[in-house]
C-alpha positions as CSV (number, residue, x, y, z in Angstrom):
1,X,98.4,71.6,73.3
2,X,100.7,71.3,76.4
3,X,100.6,74.9,77.5
4,X,102.6,74.1,80.6
5,X,105.5,72.8,78.5
6,X,105.4,75.9,76.2
7,X,105.3,78.2,79.2
8,X,108.3,76.4,80.8
9,X,110.5,76.7,77.8
10,X,109.3,80.3,77.1
11,X,110.0,81.5,80.7
12,X,113.4,79.7,80.8
13,X,114.5,81.5,77.7
14,X,113.1,84.8,78.9
15,X,114.9,84.4,82.2
16,X,118.2,84.0,80.4
17,X,117.5,87.5,78.9
18,X,117.1,89.1,82.2
19,X,120.2,87.4,83.6
20,X,122.2,88.8,80.7
21,X,120.4,92.1,80.4
22,X,123.6,94.1,79.5
23,X,124.3,91.9,76.6
24,X,120.7,91.2,75.5
25,X,119.2,94.7,75.7
26,X,121.6,97.4,76.6
27,X,124.4,96.5,74.2
28,X,122.1,96.4,71.0
29,X,120.5,99.7,72.1
30,X,123.8,101.4,72.6
31,X,125.1,100.1,69.3
32,X,122.1,101.2,67.4
33,X,122.3,104.7,69.0
34,X,125.9,104.9,67.8
35,X,124.8,104.0,64.3
36,X,122.1,106.7,64.5
37,X,124.5,109.4,65.8
38,X,127.3,108.6,63.3
39,X,125.1,108.1,60.2
40,X,122.8,110.9,61.2
41,X,125.6,113.4,61.8
42,X,128.0,112.4,59.1
43,X,125.6,111.7,56.2
44,X,122.7,113.7,57.5
45,X,124.9,116.9,57.2
46,X,125.3,116.1,53.4
47,X,121.8,114.7,52.7
48,X,119.2,117.0,54.2
49,X,116.1,115.1,53.1
50,X,115.1,111.8,51.4
51,X,111.7,111.8,49.7
52,X,110.6,114.7,51.9
53,X,111.8,113.2,55.2
54,X,114.8,114.4,57.1
55,X,117.7,111.9,56.8
56,X,117.9,111.3,60.5
57,X,114.2,110.4,60.7
58,X,114.4,108.4,57.4
59,X,116.9,105.9,58.8
60,X,115.0,105.1,62.0
61,X,113.0,102.2,60.5
62,X,116.1,100.7,58.9
63,X,118.0,100.8,62.2
64,X,115.1,99.1,64.0
65,X,114.9,96.4,61.4
66,X,118.7,95.9,61.5
67,X,118.5,95.2,65.3
68,X,115.3,93.1,65.1
69,X,116.7,90.9,62.3
70,X,120.1,90.2,63.9
71,X,118.7,89.8,67.4
72,X,115.9,87.5,66.3
73,X,118.4,85.2,64.6
74,X,121.0,85.3,67.4
75,X,118.4,84.7,70.2
76,X,116.7,81.8,68.5
77,X,119.9,80.1,67.2
78,X,121.7,80.2,70.5
79,X,118.5,79.2,72.4
80,X,118.2,75.8,70.5
81,X,122.0,75.3,69.9
82,X,123.0,75.4,73.6
83,X,120.8,72.4,74.6
84,X,122.4,70.6,71.6
85,X,125.9,71.6,72.8
86,X,125.4,70.4,76.4
87,X,123.2,67.4,75.5
88,X,119.9,68.4,77.2
89,X,118.2,68.5,73.8
90,X,117.6,64.8,74.2
91,X,115.6,65.4,77.4
92,X,113.5,67.9,75.6
93,X,112.9,65.5,72.6
94,X,112.0,62.6,74.9
95,X,109.6,64.7,77.0
96,X,105.8,64.4,76.4
97,X,105.7,67.5,74.3
98,X,105.2,67.9,70.6
99,X,107.6,69.6,68.1
100,X,105.1,72.4,67.7
101,X,105.3,73.2,71.4
102,X,109.1,73.1,71.4
103,X,109.1,75.6,68.5
104,X,106.5,77.8,70.1
105,X,108.5,78.0,73.3
106,X,111.9,78.8,71.8
107,X,110.7,81.0,68.8
108,X,108.1,82.8,71.0
109,X,110.8,83.8,73.5
110,X,113.2,84.9,70.8
111,X,110.6,86.9,69.0
112,X,109.4,88.5,72.2
113,X,113.0,89.7,73.0
114,X,113.4,91.2,69.5
115,X,110.0,93.0,69.7
116,X,110.8,94.5,73.1
117,X,114.2,95.5,71.8
118,X,112.7,97.1,68.7
119,X,110.2,99.1,70.7
120,X,113.0,100.3,73.1
121,X,115.1,101.4,70.1
122,X,112.0,103.2,68.7
123,X,111.6,105.1,71.9
124,X,115.3,105.9,72.0
125,X,115.1,107.2,68.4
126,X,112.3,109.5,69.5
127,X,114.8,111.3,71.8
128,X,116.9,112.2,68.8
129,X,114.4,113.1,66.1
130,X,110.6,113.8,65.9
131,X,108.7,110.6,64.9
132,X,105.2,110.3,63.7
133,X,103.9,106.8,62.8
134,X,101.3,107.1,60.1
135,X,100.1,103.5,60.4
136,X,100.8,102.1,63.8
137,X,98.9,98.8,63.2
138,X,100.9,98.1,60.1
139,X,104.1,99.0,62.0
140,X,103.3,96.4,64.7
141,X,102.3,93.8,62.0
142,X,105.6,94.1,60.2
143,X,107.6,94.2,63.5
144,X,105.9,91.0,64.8
145,X,106.1,89.2,61.4
146,X,109.8,90.1,61.0
147,X,110.6,89.0,64.6
148,X,108.8,85.7,64.3
149,X,110.1,85.0,60.8
150,X,113.7,85.5,61.6
151,X,113.4,83.8,64.9
152,X,112.3,80.7,62.9
153,X,115.2,81.3,60.6
154,X,117.6,81.5,63.6
155,X,116.0,78.3,65.0
156,X,116.9,76.5,61.8
157,X,120.5,77.9,61.9
158,X,120.8,76.7,65.5
159,X,119.8,73.2,64.6
160,X,122.0,73.2,61.5
161,X,125.1,74.5,63.2
162,X,127.5,72.0,64.7
163,X,129.9,74.6,66.2
164,X,129.9,78.2,67.4
165,X,131.7,79.3,64.2
166,X,128.8,78.1,62.1
167,X,126.4,79.6,64.5
168,X,127.8,83.1,63.7
169,X,128.6,82.5,60.0
170,X,125.3,83.1,58.4
171,X,124.2,86.1,60.5
172,X,127.6,87.8,60.0
173,X,128.4,86.9,56.4
174,X,124.9,86.8,54.9
175,X,122.2,88.6,57.0
176,X,124.1,91.6,58.1
177,X,125.4,92.5,54.6
178,X,122.0,92.0,53.1
179,X,120.5,94.3,55.8
180,X,123.0,97.1,55.1
181,X,122.4,96.7,51.3
182,X,118.7,96.5,51.8
183,X,117.9,100.2,52.1
184,X,118.5,100.6,55.8
185,X,120.3,103.9,55.3
186,X,119.2,105.0,51.9
187,X,116.3,104.7,49.4
188,X,116.6,102.2,46.6
189,X,115.5,104.9,44.2
190,X,118.8,106.7,44.9
191,X,120.7,103.9,43.1
192,X,121.5,103.7,39.4
193,X,119.0,101.6,37.4
194,X,121.2,98.6,37.2
195,X,122.0,98.4,40.9
196,X,118.4,99.1,41.7
197,X,117.4,96.0,39.7
198,X,120.0,93.9,41.5
199,X,118.9,95.3,44.9
200,X,115.3,94.1,44.4
201,X,116.6,90.5,44.6
202,X,117.5,91.2,48.2
203,X,114.6,90.0,50.4
204,X,115.5,92.4,53.2
205,X,114.5,95.3,50.9
206,X,110.9,94.3,51.2
207,X,110.9,94.1,54.9
208,X,112.5,97.5,55.4
209,X,110.4,99.1,52.7
210,X,107.1,97.9,54.3
211,X,108.2,98.9,57.7
212,X,109.3,102.3,56.5
213,X,106.0,102.8,54.7
214,X,104.1,102.3,58.1
215,X,106.0,105.4,59.4
216,X,106.1,107.8,56.5
217,X,104.0,106.3,53.7
218,X,107.1,106.1,51.5
219,X,108.3,102.8,50.1
220,X,110.6,101.4,47.5
221,X,108.1,98.6,46.6
222,X,104.4,98.1,47.1
223,X,103.2,97.5,50.7
224,X,101.4,94.4,49.5
225,X,104.5,93.0,47.8
226,X,106.4,93.6,51.0
227,X,103.8,91.9,53.1
228,X,103.6,89.0,50.6
229,X,107.4,88.5,50.6
230,X,107.5,88.5,54.4
231,X,104.7,85.9,54.6
232,X,106.3,83.8,51.9
233,X,109.6,83.7,53.8
234,X,107.7,82.8,57.0
235,X,106.0,79.9,55.2
236,X,109.4,78.7,53.9
237,X,110.9,78.7,57.4
238,X,107.9,76.8,58.8
239,X,108.2,74.2,56.0
240,X,112.0,73.8,56.8
241,X,111.3,73.3,60.5
242,X,108.6,70.7,59.7
243,X,111.0,68.8,57.6
244,X,113.8,69.0,60.3
245,X,111.6,67.5,62.9
246,X,110.0,64.9,60.6
247,X,113.4,63.6,59.5
248,X,115.3,64.3,62.8
249,X,118.0,66.2,60.9
250,X,120.8,66.9,63.3
251,X,118.6,66.1,66.2
252,X,118.6,62.4,66.5
253,X,122.3,61.7,65.8
């Protein structure tokens, strides 16, 4: 393992975050705070509690997951797409480093940024509502797994995209709607039976449900099902990246 190469890529990507601190950290935190204020004030005044938890407190895990998912994909996809765009990807591919080390550098940096952002949003939410995390270890497990998994997914998007439009297409048209419809701001049990069945086909439901369980011990699906679905998606992303580097898909042309 070439740790020096992994460290160089990792530090380069992290340095880009500190250079664009306003865009990378401040903007997502402010946006999430606005979601919290608007939804907490507008809907919270009509829904006092959800499964014994105040509505403002109930939506905190969903808001954190919303930010972690989108930022993981954005950071990882842009991180690998930009070298493709300017042509420096060929220097990386020709360097004496393996594909595993390349993925570790880029995905590790993207996941680190998302985890830091999620913890900052968690601390910010604590200023608005009282929070008590019932299972902090499980909370960290789901936070890290989600950040790593969707950073891998973003890495795949960055390699697949051949323009800035495609770079934004899947996060905006697929991931964000799935997150909003995945129980970020409501419990799946509040839906009619038919819609509840349809919602369970949304993979984001399992991420948010497991993460919310770590806070309040309430979940729409079993914690073990949530964990299993997250690990399964992680394995699919790893398999896709292995195939990309094995075949040189959109890397060697």
